[in-house]
DRENGU-775213 format. One record per residue (C-alpha): residue number from 0; x, y, z. Coordinates in nm, 4 decimals. Example, Ala and Ser with C-alpha at 12.3 -4.5 7.8 and 13.67 -1.06 7.14 Angstrom:
BEGIN
resi=0; east=1.2300; north=-0.4500; up=0.7800
resi=1; east=1.3670; north=-0.1060; up=0.7140
This chain:
BEGIN
resi=0; east=5.0402; north=-4.5084; up=-1.1726
resi=1; east=5.0673; north=-4.2755; up=-1.5138
resi=2; east=5.1252; north=-3.9417; up=-1.4204
resi=3; east=5.0661; north=-3.6283; up=-1.5898
resi=4; east=5.2347; north=-3.3602; up=-1.4260
resi=5; east=5.1392; north=-2.9738; up=-1.4287
resi=6; east=5.3597; north=-2.7042; up=-1.3221
resi=7; east=5.3631; north=-2.3269; up=-1.3082
resi=8; east=5.4537; north=-2.1615; up=-1.6227
resi=9; east=5.6895; north=-1.8793; up=-1.4695
resi=10; east=5.8591; north=-2.1454; up=-1.2312
resi=11; east=5.9306; north=-2.3694; up=-1.5471
resi=12; east=6.1434; north=-2.0690; up=-1.7087
resi=13; east=6.4105; north=-2.1139; up=-1.4172
resi=14; east=6.3099; north=-2.4707; up=-1.2509
resi=15; east=6.4241; north=-2.8195; up=-1.4377
resi=16; east=6.1583; north=-2.9939; up=-1.2469
resi=17; east=6.4607; north=-3.1989; up=-1.0914
resi=18; east=6.2832; north=-3.2197; up=-0.7526
resi=19; east=5.9566; north=-3.3353; up=-0.8676
resi=20; east=6.0989; north=-3.5786; up=-1.1062
resi=21; east=6.3261; north=-3.7135; up=-0.8024
resi=22; east=6.0614; north=-3.7330; up=-0.5761
resi=23; east=5.8578; north=-3.9826; up=-0.8624
resi=24; east=6.1441; north=-4.1385; up=-0.9309
resi=25; east=6.2460; north=-4.2257; up=-0.5520
resi=26; east=5.8820; north=-4.2553; up=-0.4344
resi=27; east=5.9195; north=-3.9702; up=-0.1505
resi=28; east=5.7190; north=-3.6724; up=-0.0725
resi=29; east=5.3689; north=-3.7230; up=-0.2217
resi=30; east=5.4782; north=-4.0534; up=-0.3933
resi=31; east=5.5908; north=-4.2227; up=-0.0813
resi=32; east=5.3601; north=-4.5318; up=0.0177
resi=33; east=5.2855; north=-4.6001; up=-0.3468
resi=34; east=5.2883; north=-4.9308; up=-0.4293
resi=35; east=5.3093; north=-4.9357; up=-0.8127
resi=36; east=5.5665; north=-4.7998; up=-1.0894
resi=37; east=5.5453; north=-4.4597; up=-1.1173
resi=38; east=5.5261; north=-4.3594; up=-1.5050
resi=39; east=5.5731; north=-4.0299; up=-1.6183
resi=40; east=5.3397; north=-3.9576; up=-1.9076
resi=41; east=5.4287; north=-3.5727; up=-1.9555
resi=42; east=5.4920; north=-3.2417; up=-1.8139
resi=43; east=5.2993; north=-2.9361; up=-1.8978
resi=44; east=5.2823; north=-2.6195; up=-1.7621
resi=45; east=4.9225; north=-2.4385; up=-1.6267
resi=46; east=4.9468; north=-2.2333; up=-1.9509
resi=47; east=5.0220; north=-1.9104; up=-1.7420
resi=48; east=4.8173; north=-1.6735; up=-1.4960
resi=49; east=4.5607; north=-1.7350; up=-1.3885
resi=50; east=4.5997; north=-2.1346; up=-1.5163
resi=51; east=4.4020; north=-2.0342; up=-1.7952
resi=52; east=4.4974; north=-2.3094; up=-2.0055
resi=53; east=4.5130; north=-2.6100; up=-1.7237
resi=54; east=4.1763; north=-2.7628; up=-1.8423
resi=55; east=4.3010; north=-2.8387; up=-2.1676
resi=56; east=4.6476; north=-2.9706; up=-2.0418
resi=57; east=4.4804; north=-3.2169; up=-1.8232
resi=58; east=4.2912; north=-3.3170; up=-2.1100
resi=59; east=4.5817; north=-3.3889; up=-2.3303
resi=60; east=4.7675; north=-3.5842; up=-2.0505
resi=61; east=4.4586; north=-3.7912; up=-2.0020
resi=62; east=4.4262; north=-3.8653; up=-2.3669
resi=63; east=4.8235; north=-3.9701; up=-2.3516
resi=64; east=4.7166; north=-4.1970; up=-2.0874
resi=65; east=4.7454; north=-4.0377; up=-1.7380
resi=66; east=4.5569; north=-4.1915; up=-1.4813
resi=67; east=4.7314; north=-3.9341; up=-1.2153
resi=68; east=4.7093; north=-3.5625; up=-1.2370
resi=69; east=4.9856; north=-3.3904; up=-1.0262
resi=70; east=5.0204; north=-3.0417; up=-0.9223
resi=71; east=5.3701; north=-2.9646; up=-0.8942
resi=72; east=5.4845; north=-2.8484; up=-0.5301
resi=73; east=5.5621; north=-2.4652; up=-0.7391
resi=74; east=5.1977; north=-2.4374; up=-0.7736
resi=75; east=5.0430; north=-2.5518; up=-0.3916
resi=76; east=5.3946; north=-2.4402; up=-0.1983
resi=77; east=5.5608; north=-2.1702; up=-0.4040
resi=78; east=5.9198; north=-2.1831; up=-0.5439
resi=79; east=6.1517; north=-2.1946; up=-0.3732
resi=80; east=5.9220; north=-2.4618; up=-0.1530
resi=81; east=5.8542; north=-2.3037; up=0.1631
resi=82; east=6.0394; north=-1.9954; up=0.1103
resi=83; east=5.8020; north=-1.7908; up=-0.1406
resi=84; east=5.4428; north=-1.7460; up=-0.1607
resi=85; east=5.2273; north=-2.0356; up=-0.3562
resi=86; east=5.0372; north=-1.9604; up=-0.6761
resi=87; east=4.7596; north=-1.7153; up=-0.5977
resi=88; east=4.5383; north=-1.8976; up=-0.8093
resi=89; east=4.6257; north=-2.2849; up=-0.6814
resi=90; east=4.2799; north=-2.3156; up=-0.5492
resi=91; east=4.0928; north=-2.2402; up=-0.8785
resi=92; east=4.3760; north=-2.4453; up=-1.0552
resi=93; east=4.2964; north=-2.7387; up=-0.8481
resi=94; east=3.9182; north=-2.7168; up=-0.8806
resi=95; east=3.9642; north=-2.6984; up=-1.2483
resi=96; east=4.1871; north=-2.9799; up=-1.2704
resi=97; east=3.9295; north=-3.1875; up=-1.0769
resi=98; east=3.6480; north=-3.0899; up=-1.2590
resi=99; east=3.8237; north=-3.1489; up=-1.6005
resi=100; east=3.9714; north=-3.4987; up=-1.4467
resi=101; east=3.6355; north=-3.6014; up=-1.3596
resi=102; east=3.4615; north=-3.5433; up=-1.6731
resi=103; east=3.7576; north=-3.6878; up=-1.8873
resi=104; east=3.7849; north=-3.9925; up=-1.6621
resi=105; east=3.3947; north=-4.0692; up=-1.6613
resi=106; east=3.4453; north=-4.0319; up=-2.0514
resi=107; east=3.6760; north=-4.2976; up=-2.0297
resi=108; east=3.5365; north=-4.5156; up=-1.7831
resi=109; east=3.8209; north=-4.4367; up=-1.5336
resi=110; east=3.8841; north=-4.2342; up=-1.1780
resi=111; east=4.1485; north=-4.0038; up=-1.2738
resi=112; east=4.3709; north=-3.9469; up=-0.9264
resi=113; east=4.4611; north=-3.5589; up=-0.8186
resi=114; east=4.7565; north=-3.4950; up=-0.6028
resi=115; east=4.8487; north=-3.1225; up=-0.5689
resi=116; east=5.2176; north=-3.1369; up=-0.4561
resi=117; east=5.5099; north=-3.3263; up=-0.5509
resi=118; east=5.7776; north=-3.2878; up=-0.2770
């Protein structure tokens, strides 16, 4: 599994992604049960509210070899996880990520997986 991680731009200012990276390394959270090696291809932000650059970020990560695009938990669950509100445009971001990944994957002849949380 070659992962491209998309995180919230606002949260990226104060969160070093430690929990996201730990969940990948230790195969916990969304990575529990993943049998294959998890390789991080890159980490990018959504591009700022309301996720206005997320499609170009997904294209870049797939071009670098990502076969799985993962939305960090700060987008889907909020930050700190479970104690704040999730991104108000999380669903729109997920739709854009899914559509872009499908288009890019089809062009490369591969299916790009989407995971909408990390830990």
